[in-house]
TORRO-73071 format. One line per field, with one value per residue: residue number from 1; z, y, x of N, C-alpha, C in turn. Coordinates in steps of 0.001 Angstrom, whole numbers, plus 524288, in hexadecimal, padded with zeros to 5 digits. Example, Ala and Ser with C-alpha at 12.3 -4.5 7.8 and 13.67 -1.06 7.14 Angstrom:
<nodes>
num = (1:2) .
nzz = (81E78:81BA8) .
nyy = (7E9C6:7F736) .
nxx = (83386:83232) .
cazz = (81E78:81BE4) .
cayy = (7EE6C:7FBDC) .
caxx = (8300C:83566) .
czz = (81E78:81EBE) .
cyy = (7F31C:8001E) .
cxx = (83390:83264) .
</nodes>
This chain:
<nodes>
num = (1:2:3:4:5:6:7:8:9:10:11:12:13:14:15:16:17:18:19:20:21:22:23:24:25:26:27:28:29:30:31:32:33:34:35:36:37:38:39:40:41:42:43:44:45:46:47:48:49:50:51:52:53:54:55:56:57:58:59:60:61:62:63:64:65:66:67:68:69:70:71:72:73:74:75:76:77:78:79:80:81:82:83:84:85:86:87:88:89:90:91:92:93:94:95:96:97:98:99:100:101:102:103:104:105:106:107:108:109:110:111:112:113:114:115:116:117:118:119:120:121:122:123:124:125:126:127:128:129:130:131:132:133:134:135:136:137:138:139:140:141:142:143:144:145:146:147:148:149:150:151:152:153:154:155:156:157:158:159:160:161:162:163:164:165:166:167:168:169:170:171:172:173:174:175:176:177:178:179:180:181:182:183:184:185:186:187:188:189:190:191:192:193:194:195:196:197:198:199:200:201:202:203:204:205:206:207:208:209:210:211:212:213:214:215:216:217:218:219:220:221:222:223:224:225:226:227:228:229:230:231:232:233:234:235:236:237:238:239:240:241:242:243) .
nzz = (24314:23817:22EBC:22A52:2221A:21967:2174D:20F96:20DAB:20264:1F56F:1EBB9:1DEB6:1D563:1C75C:1C6D0:1D0D0:1DEF8:1E54A:1ED69:1F9F2:1FE6F:2061D:21380:219EC:22782:2287D:233EE:234A1:23710:23603:2328E:22C10:22561:21956:2175F:21038:207F8:1FB3B:1F17F:1F728:1F5C0:1FE1B:1F702:1EE9B:1F71A:1F83D:1F346:1F040:1F8D8:1F882:1EFD7:1E565:1DED9:1DDDF:1E67F:1E2FE:1E731:1F514:1FF60:1FE8F:20CB6:20E9E:21866:21B1A:21034:204D7:1FED4:1F640:1EE47:1EE87:1EAB4:1EA76:1F1D6:1FA6D:1F6D6:1F8D3:202A3:2064D:202E9:1FD11:1FC6B:1F30D:1F1A2:1E931:1E44A:1DC56:1DE92:1D367:1CD8D:1C776:1CE07:1DBAE:1E669:1ED7F:1E704:1E2C8:1EC1B:1F009:1E874:1E700:1F221:1F04D:1E955:1F003:1F89F:204CF:209B1:2124B:213D6:21345:20870:207DA:21230:21083:20AFE:20EB1:21773:211E4:20E7B:2174E:21988:20F6C:21073:20AE1:20A5B:203FE:1FB2F:1F6FA:1EFC1:1E663:1D9E3:1D9F7:1D5A3:1D629:1DFDC:1ECE2:1EB9D:1F4F6:1F87B:1F32F:1F69C:1FF56:1FD70:1F945:20105:20697:20031:20124:20C87:20DEC:20F03:2178C:2164D:2191B:217CA:2141E:20D6B:20A95:20423:2051E:20ADB:20F75:20840:1FDE6:2046A:20FCF:21BC0:2235D:21E35:21D28:229CC:22826:2230A:2268A:2311B:22E54:22AAC:233BC:23AE9:2338E:2333E:23E9B:240F3:238A0:2375C:22F9A:227F9:225E3:21D01:21A5C:210BF:21223:20D66:21798:2223C:22C12:22C19:22C8F:23469:23BD3:2381C:23876:23BF8:23AF2:232C9:2276A:221B7:2155C:20C93:20277:1FC3F:20542:2111E:21B00:2267C:23343:23880:243AD:243DA:24DAD:251A4:24A8E:24942:2544B:25305:24D6C:25055:24D57:2477B:240D9:237B7:22E5E:22FDC:234BA:22A35:22636:229D7:22BE0:22267:21E89:21D5F:22503) .
nyy = (4C7AD:4C5BE:4D0B7:4D3D7:4D7BA:4E220:4EAF8:4F280:5030F:4FF6F:5056A:50A3C:50C3C:50DFD:51220:51F13:52276:52021:51783:5129C:516C3:513BF:50C6A:50525:4FD15:4F20D:4E63B:4E110:4CFF8:4CB71:4D3E4:4DE54:4E54B:4F4EF:4FDF8:50929:51433:51EEB:51BF3:5184B:518B9:51106:5077D:4FF25:4FC83:4FAEB:4F0D4:4EDD1:4EAC4:4E43E:4DB2F:4D787:4DB01:4E3BA:4E74A:4EF67:4FBDC:50266:4FCD6:4EFF3:4E58F:4DDA0:4CF0B:4C771:4C884:4C581:4C7D8:4CF87:4D4C6:4CFDA:4C625:4C20B:4BAC1:4B207:4B9C8:4BCF7:4B3FB:4B282:4BBA3:4C33D:4C8D6:4D42F:4DB86:4E7D4:4EAAD:4DECC:4D3F6:4C73B:4BC60:4BCB0:4B1F2:4AEAD:4A541:4AA6B:4A21D:49BF3:4A346:4A539:49BD5:49968:4A0E0:49F7B:494BE:49973:49DE7:4975A:492D3:48F25:48405:4870C:4851D:481BB:4825F:4863E:49011:49470:49525:49C39:4A420:4A503:4A691:4AE72:4B6C4:4B700:4B5CB:4AD3E:4A5D1:4AA2E:4A8D0:4A104:4A64C:4AD33:4B54B:4BE06:4C1C5:4C653:4D1B1:4DD0B:4DEBE:4D3CD:4CCB3:4D0AE:4CEE0:4C30D:4C44C:4C9AE:4BE21:4B6DD:4BED1:4BA6F:4AF89:4A756:4ABF0:4B2A1:4B79A:4C257:4C8D7:4D3B6:4DD4F:4E45E:4EE26:4E509:4E850:4EAD6:4EDAA:4E869:4E770:4EB22:4E303:4DBEF:4E183:4E026:4D6CB:4D32C:4D8B5:4D61C:4CA2D:4CD6B:4CECE:4C56B:4BE4E:4C0B3:4C001:4B709:4B272:4B5D6:4BBCF:4C5E5:4D2A7:4DD7F:4E76A:4F125:4FE22:502F8:50405:50CD8:508C1:4FD95:4FCDF:50067:4F87F:4EE65:4EFF6:4EC40:4F3F8:4FD88:50312:51334:51730:51F73:52624:51F85:51E66:51801:51EC9:51E30:51396:50CC4:50699:506E2:50A1D:50FE0:517F8:51CEB:520B6:52747:53019:5341B:52F70:52B6F:523F1:51BBB:51FE4:52AAB:52C6C:5295D:53455:53A41:537B4:53AD3:54416:54689:54843) .
nxx = (8740D:86D5D:86B2F:85F42:85D9D:86672:86726:86FA6:874AD:86C4D:86BEA:8642B:864E3:859DD:85E1F:85E69:85A24:85A6B:856AB:8594A:86282:86AC3:86830:86737:862D7:85F2C:858C0:85647:853A7:84799:84308:83941:83A16:83946:83982:83313:82EE6:82C45:82670:830C8:83A43:84126:83F14:839D5:84374:84AC9:845D8:845E0:850E7:85246:84F1B:85262:85075:85346:86202:86815:86F67:876E1:87C0C:87793:87175:86EAE:865AF:86429:86F1B:87399:87873:86E4C:86F13:8764A:874D1:86A22:86353:862D7:85FB3:85792:85506:84F3D:84979:83A2E:834CB:82B7E:8249B:81EE5:818A8:814C5:810A6:808B0:807E7:7FDE1:7F91A:7F72E:7F3D5:7F389:7F41B:7FBBE:80442:807B7:80DE1:81495:81CCE:81F0E:82437:82A2F:830A2:83511:837C7:841C4:83E33:83527:828A1:82229:815C6:813D8:818B7:8129E:8074F:80923:8084A:7FFF8:7FC81:7FFF3:7FCFC:7F138:7E963:7E427:7D8C8:7D952:7E35F:7E18A:7E0F8:7E533:7EDD7:7EDA0:7E449:7E25A:7E0BC:7EA20:7EF10:7EC0F:7F320:7FCC1:7FDA3:7FDCE:80741:80DC8:80CB9:8120B:81CB1:8206E:81FD3:824DC:82D6A:83686:8432F:843EF:83C24:8377B:82F62:823B8:81E80:8161A:80C26:8055E:7FA2F:7F543:7E92E:7E69B:7E2AC:7E941:7F218:7F59E:7F8D3:7FEF5:8099F:80716:80A1D:815C3:81997:819C8:81F20:82877:82AAC:828CB:82E58:83733:8390E:83E69:83C8B:838B4:831EF:82D0F:82410:817E4:81267:812CC:80ECD:80DA1:81A54:81D5E:8168F:81B9C:825B9:833BE:83CCA:83D54:84038:840F0:83F8F:843F5:84571:84DCA:85262:8575C:852E6:84DC9:84CDA:848FA:842D9:83226:82F39:83678:83886:83046:83034:83A9F:8373B:82FF6:82674:81955:81752:81C68:81AE9:81BFB:8270E:82E16:82B11:82F32:839CF:83C18:839FC:83050:82922) .
cazz = (2407F:23224:22DF8:224C9:21CD8:21CD7:21184:210FD:20916:1FE17:1F194:1E4CC:1D95A:1D0B7:1C34C:1CB70:1D5E4:1E3E4:1E6BB:1F3B5:1F951:205A4:20A65:21777:22038:2284E:22B91:23782:2347A:23952:23646:231FB:229F3:221B0:21709:21715:20F10:20207:1F44C:1EE3A:1FB30:1F85F:1FEB2:1F549:1ED67:1FBFB:1FB0C:1EF74:1F004:1FD1D:1F4FE:1ECA7:1DF17:1DD8A:1E116:1E9A8:1E26F:1EC53:1FB47:1FFE4:20615:20F86:211F4:21CC2:21919:20C50:200A4:1F8C3:1EFA9:1EBC8:1EE06:1EB00:1EAAF:1F76F:1FB21:1F402:1FBE7:20966:207DD:20021:1FA9B:1F9C6:1F09B:1F229:1E533:1E0E4:1DD13:1DC22:1D224:1CE22:1C7A2:1D43E:1DD1A:1EA0C:1EF8C:1E38F:1E31A:1F17B:1EFAD:1E30D:1EBCB:1F5AE:1EDB1:1E6EC:1F16E:1FB0E:2082D:20D37:21797:21538:2107A:204BA:20925:21629:20FEB:20550:214C7:21B73:20D62:20EB3:21A84:2193E:20F08:2138B:2087F:209D3:1FFF2:1F6BD:1F31A:1EC46:1E218:1D77B:1DCCF:1D241:1D7C2:1E729:1E9F3:1EAA1:1FC85:1F8D5:1F07A:1FADD:20458:1FBBD:1F87C:205D6:20A81:1FE87:2033F:2114F:210B7:20D5C:21A92:214A0:21BB3:2171B:2122C:209CE:20AB3:203C8:2070C:20BE9:21055:20259:1FE01:208ED:21229:22153:22678:21C7D:21D9C:22CB5:2276F:220DF:22ABF:234AB:22CD8:229BD:23A81:23BAF:2312A:2374E:2431D:241B9:235C7:2353D:229C9:22A11:2232C:21B33:216C7:20E33:21080:20E3F:21A4C:22747:230BA:2290C:22C7B:238A4:23ECE:2363B:236AC:23F2F:2397D:22E03:2240B:21CEE:20FD4:20A1E:1FB8F:1FD29:20AEB:2181A:21F3C:22CBA:22F0D:23F47:24828:24332:25227:2537A:2478D:24C41:257A2:252BF:24891:25337:249BD:248B0:23EFA:2323F:22B62:233DA:2340A:22683:224A1:22FDC:22A49:21CCF:21D7D:21AD1:22824) .
cayy = (4C6A9:4C8EA:4D2C6:4D1D8:4DCA9:4E562:4EF3E:4F6FD:504B2:501A1:50B01:506D6:50FCB:50F70:51870:525CC:52231:51E34:513E6:51249:51988:51175:50B16:5034D:4F9B5:4ECA4:4E2E5:4DAE6:4CB98:4C9FA:4DAC0:4E0B8:4EC89:4F695:4FF1D:50AD8:518BB:51DC4:51A36:51955:51A72:50DD8:503A5:4F9CE:4F97B:4F740:4EB01:4E58E:4E64E:4DDD4:4D67F:4D6B4:4DB31:4E53E:4E7EF:4F452:4FE52:4FEA6:4F745:4EC47:4E27E:4D7E9:4CD88:4C533:4C7F6:4C2EF:4CDAA:4D09F:4D5AE:4CCF3:4C098:4C421:4B613:4B154:4BD2A:4BAC4:4AEDC:4B3F9:4C073:4C4CF:4CF1C:4D409:4E07C:4EB8A:4E80A:4DA1B:4D0B1:4C129:4BB44:4BB43:4B0C8:4A73E:4A65A:4AA4B:49D2F:49BE5:4A605:4A3A3:49526:49909:4A366:498E7:490E3:49C27:49F2C:49458:4958F:489C1:483AC:48889:47F6C:4858A:48368:48A68:49638:496CE:49533:49FDF:4A86B:4A606:4A9E7:4B4FC:4BAE9:4B621:4B54E:4A7DC:4A279:4ADF1:4A66C:49E41:4A8D7:4AF3C:4BC6A:4C2E5:4C387:4C9B8:4D64F:4DE47:4D9B9:4CDEB:4CD8A:4D457:4CB0A:4C22E:4C625:4C95F:4BA8D:4B6FD:4BE10:4B847:4AA32:4A6C7:4A9B0:4B5C3:4B73A:4C6ED:4C9E2:4D817:4DDD4:4E886:4EE56:4E21F:4E72D:4ED83:4EDCF:4E5F0:4EA8A:4EDEE:4DF2D:4DA52:4E224:4DF30:4D0DC:4D3AA:4DAC4:4CF54:4C4E5:4CD7E:4D044:4C2A3:4BB32:4C63F:4BE85:4B158:4AF4E:4B679:4BF8E:4CA74:4D7B4:4E291:4E9FE:4F77B:4FCDD:509FA:5058E:50C10:505CE:4F8F0:4FC53:5001A:4F2C6:4EA16:4EFF1:4EEE5:4F94A:50106:5091E:515BC:517EA:524AE:527E8:51AC5:51F2D:5189B:52255:51D9E:50F7E:509D0:50336:50988:50D57:51542:51C1F:5209A:52415:52A1A:532D3:535BD:53175:52822:51E91:51A89:522FA:53049:52AF4:52A3F:53821:53D47:53519:53ACC:5480D:54853:54A6F) .
caxx = (8703C:86DFE:86694:85928:85D10:86A07:868DA:873E1:87439:86B63:86AB3:861D8:861C3:85A5F:85F99:8602F:85715:85D94:8523C:859D0:865CE:86CEA:86370:8689A:86060:860C5:8564E:8565A:8521A:8447D:84165:8365C:83B28:8359C:83822:82F7E:82DF1:8292A:828E5:8357E:83E3C:8437A:83CFD:83A28:84849:84D8F:844DD:84916:85656:8537A:84DCC:858A2:84D44:85782:86607:86938:87216:87A94:87797:878A6:86DEE:86E76:86264:86518:8744E:873CD:874D3:86AED:86E9B:87BC5:8710B:86547:85F9E:862E1:85E63:8513B:84F41:84C77:84391:838AF:8321D:824F9:8248B:81A10:81637:81570:80B6A:808C5:8066A:7F8D3:7F7C3:7F840:7F1B8:7F599:7F95A:8012F:80702:80CC1:80F42:8191A:81FCB:82053:82817:8323E:834FE:83659:83BAE:845CB:83EB9:833C2:82439:81D22:80F59:81157:818FC:80DB7:803FA:80A8C:809AD:7FC53:7FA3D:80222:7FBD8:7EC11:7E5EC:7DFC4:7D846:7DBED:7E8BB:7E1C6:7DF50:7E7AC:7EEE2:7EA6E:7DCBE:7E3A6:7E32E:7F00B:7EF13:7EBD1:7F872:800E8:7FAAF:800C5:80DC2:80FAF:80DEA:818D0:820BB:82188:81E01:82C0A:83000:83BE2:846C9:844D0:8363D:83558:8288A:825B1:81846:81225:805BA:80322:7F544:7F041:7E4E3:7E6E6:7E3F6:7EFAD:7F953:7F892:7F9F4:80443:80BE5:808DC:80D9A:81835:81C30:81A75:82152:82E0F:82B17:82792:82EB3:83A2A:838A3:83E08:83700:839C6:82E8D:82D25:81F17:815BA:80ECF:81505:80BBE:81012:81DD9:81DA2:81525:820BF:82BB6:83792:83E39:83B64:84431:83F51:8444C:8446D:849CA:8514A:855D1:854B0:850D5:84BAA:84D88:84800:83B7F:82F62:82D63:83A1F:837AA:82C02:831C9:83DA7:836EA:82B92:821C5:8157A:817B0:82074:81A7E:81F84:82D3D:82FC3:828E5:8313A:83EDF:83BFF:8390E:82A38:8269B) .
czz = (23CAC:2314F:229DC:21FD9:21C17:21591:2121A:20A64:20258:1FBF0:1EC2C:1E25D:1D3CE:1C951:1C8E5:1D02D:1D805:1E492:1EE26:1F468:200A8:208F5:20F79:21D0F:22140:22873:22E26:23406:238E9:23A2C:23419:23093:2267C:22187:21660:212D0:20A1E:1FFF9:1F12E:1F07E:1FB48:1FBD0:1FC0C:1F020:1F3BD:1FD43:1F519:1ED30:1F450:1FAA2:1F0B1:1E737:1DD10:1E044:1E2BB:1E5AA:1E31E:1F233:1FB33:20365:205E5:20F3C:21328:21DDF:2114F:2080A:1FD9F:1F3D5:1EC1B:1ED6F:1EF14:1EB2C:1EE28:1FAD2:1FB95:1F909:1FF84:20B0D:202DC:20072:1F841:1F91C:1F29C:1ED9A:1E378:1E297:1DCDA:1D969:1D0F0:1CC16:1C9B9:1D65E:1E4A1:1EC71:1ECD7:1E570:1E984:1F2C9:1EAFF:1E6E5:1EFCF:1F4CD:1EBC8:1ED33:1F8DB:1FDDB:20A95:21141:216CC:21247:20DDD:2088F:2101A:2144B:20DE1:20B71:21622:215B7:20EEE:21397:21C34:21743:20FBD:2117A:20755:2036B:1F9B3:1F530:1EF07:1E66A:1E23F:1DB10:1DCBB:1D4DC:1DF9E:1E65A:1EC0A:1F2D4:1FBA3:1F698:1F221:1FDDD:202A6:1FB02:1FDFC:20949:2071D:1FF89:2074E:21196:2107E:213B9:218E1:21A95:21C47:21259:211E6:20988:208EE:202CE:20593:20C2F:20BB5:200A8:202B2:20E80:2178C:22497:223D0:21D43:222AD:22B76:227FF:2246E:2303C:23379:22D11:22EE0:23A92:237DF:233B8:23DCA:24579:23BDD:23434:23143:22A9A:223BA:22025:2188D:21209:20FBB:21198:21458:21EF2:22A74:22FCD:22BE4:23315:23C85:23E24:237F6:23DE5:23FEE:233E2:22D22:2220F:218B8:20DBE:207AA:1FCFC:2010D:20D53:21AB3:22404:22C89:2384A:24108:24604:249C5:25301:25060:24907:24F9F:25753:2504F:24B11:24E49:24A49:2476C:2383D:23051:229D5:23152:22FCD:226FD:225B1:22B11:22495:218D2:21B91:21FA8:22C72) .
cyy = (4CA04:4CB58:4D116:4D3DE:4DE80:4E79B:4F379:4FCB0:502DB:50480:50A08:50BD0:50F03:512C1:51BDF:5256F:51CF7:519FC:513C9:513FE:516FD:50E9E:506D6:500C2:4F55C:4EBCD:4DE4D:4D545:4CC22:4CF03:4DB2A:4E627:4EF08:4FA6C:501C9:51171:518A1:519FF:51B28:51D36:5157D:50815:4FD73:4F8BC:4F7ED:4F0AA:4E8AF:4E7F8:4E348:4DA27:4D2E5:4D75B:4E0B7:4E5A0:4EED2:4F690:4FED8:4FB60:4F10F:4E929:4DDE3:4D4F2:4C957:4C32D:4C53E:4C7F8:4CC04:4D0F1:4D348:4C58C:4C10F:4BDC1:4B25B:4B4BF:4BD48:4B5F9:4AE9B:4B81C:4BF3B:4C98A:4CE9C:4DA03:4E3D1:4EAB4:4E26E:4D753:4C7D6:4BF6A:4B9AD:4B83F:4AB10:4AA94:4A7AA:4A818:49C9E:49D74:4A572:49BC1:49420:49BF8:4A13C:495DB:4936A:49EBB:49D0A:49583:48EF4:488F3:483B7:48715:483A3:486CF:4852F:49053:49770:497F0:4977A:4A3E2:4A8B3:4A933:4AD5B:4B94C:4BC30:4B4CB:4AF25:4A60D:4A5C8:4AA68:4A4C0:4A20B:4ABF9:4B4F9:4C07F:4C4F1:4C69C:4CE1A:4D869:4DCDA:4D776:4CBA4:4CEE0:4D122:4C5D0:4BFB4:4C679:4C409:4B5E3:4B85C:4BA4E:4B3A0:4A6F1:4A6A0:4AC7D:4B692:4BD2C:4C953:4D036:4D860:4E359:4EA8D:4EA5E:4E1DC:4E911:4EB6A:4EAB3:4E9CB:4E90B:4E6E5:4DA02:4DC38:4E2AD:4D8FC:4D20B:4D3DF:4D6FB:4CCDA:4C7C4:4CD90:4CA18:4BDBE:4BD4A:4C401:4BA0C:4AC82:4B142:4B9E0:4C286:4CE92:4DB45:4E3D6:4F0D3:4F75D:5018B:509E2:506B8:50B15:4FFB1:4F8AF:4FBA2:4FA95:4EFCF:4EC1E:4F01D:4F3B2:4FAC9:5061F:50B9C:51752:51C60:52471:522C6:51C73:51CAF:51A8F:5233C:51724:50D58:508B7:50738:50CF3:51176:51788:51EED:523A6:529E3:52E8D:53686:534AF:52B25:52459:520FC:51F1B:52929:5311C:52D03:530EC:53ACB:53D5F:53935:541A4:54A85:54A3F:54F0D) .
cxx = (870C5:86ACC:862C3:85CDB:860FE:86AD5:86C32:87496:874E7:86A55:867C2:8609C:86287:859A1:86219:85D4A:859DA:85971:855DB:86100:86848:86977:8666D:863CB:86109:8597F:857A9:855A4:84C3F:84151:83E30:83888:83A71:835CE:8351D:83344:82D17:8288D:82B64:83A69:8410F:842F1:83BF9:8401E:84B07:84989:84618:84DF1:85686:852B1:84F86:85535:850CC:859F7:866D4:86CD6:875B6:878CA:87B22:87475:86D6B:86813:86497:86A9A:8781B:8735D:87192:86A85:872C6:8794E:86A16:86041:85FEB:85FCD:856E6:84F08:84F0C:84A1B:83D11:8361B:82E8D:824DA:81F6A:8174A:8174E:80FB8:80E61:80834:80093:7F621:7F829:7F5BA:7F38E:7F9C1:7FEC6:8060E:80B90:80E44:8159C:81C49:822E8:824E7:82CF2:83210:836A1:8388A:83F96:84228:83804:82C1F:820AE:81777:80F7F:81430:81453:807EB:8030D:80837:80316:7F8C2:7FB79:7FC9D:7F482:7E8A6:7E2AC:7DC6A:7D681:7DF5C:7E6F7:7E126:7E4EF:7E900:7EEA6:7E3FE:7DC5A:7E5EE:7E9E5:7F197:7F000:7F228:7FBF9:80187:7FD00:806A3:81052:8129B:81124:81E08:82401:82033:8225F:83041:834E9:83FF8:84640:83F13:83776:82FF5:82851:82153:81313:80D86:803D5:7FEB5:7F384:7EDCA:7E4AA:7E84E:7E807:7F25A:7F950:7F697:7FE4D:80959:80BBF:80B27:812E6:81B68:81BC0:81CBD:828D3:82F37:82A80:82A73:83742:83CB9:83906:83DAE:8388B:83627:82EE0:8256D:81BD4:812D2:813BC:81249:80E0F:8143D:81ECE:81AC4:818C7:82381:82F52:83A7E:83C6D:84042:84120:842A6:8404B:84633:84D10:85548:85277:85509:8500E:84B34:84CD0:84326:839CD:82ED1:8321C:83A16:83539:82E9C:836F7:83E29:8304C:82555:81F02:8153D:81A4B:81FC7:81EC6:823E8:82F7E:82FA2:82DD5:8382F:84143:83B16:831E8:8259C:8290D) .
</nodes>
């Protein structure tokens, strides 16, 4: 079986700063894989390389057997990316934004009306979809953007802090939707989150990144058992020597 993501010895230099230092990992199709670590660890750089927004200094990245560095256009046809800091067009209504993005990202064989209806269900904004995005709260915008990232059922959805800015109930709703999409539609998910409870609940496997290196990887339960820890925060603290 082909791997969804195969990252081999990724490095990335920004001038004298080495953001990534030999990061390697694999993600299986239909898996929810989490990247966790403190700010500046290299998580977002890794996501941006996978999404073909930047090239690695050295190393290779394959997405469903496709060289993402050499074939970025083809790679972008099968992935979606939700950055941590992103926004919708402020003068479009929520519905207009979803319609525009559905046409822009149209997947062969998918009906546009069905795609937009699915996005409306994901975001749960109801009649507020008729209002312009500039009137939305941060949480409402985030729900709209999560809907945009999932509505076309990409082969790989890359989600950076998907529940950022959401209250408890809608954060729970988004997590349930992500799990359902993996189960029902075969979407593979790579997510980064500071919320360790979210990661433990969602992810089949996680990788802990620190100072540009992948320091430990495994299933949440296995990692907690291996490091005699109550949660992933404690695991991380022990691995990097904070505990």
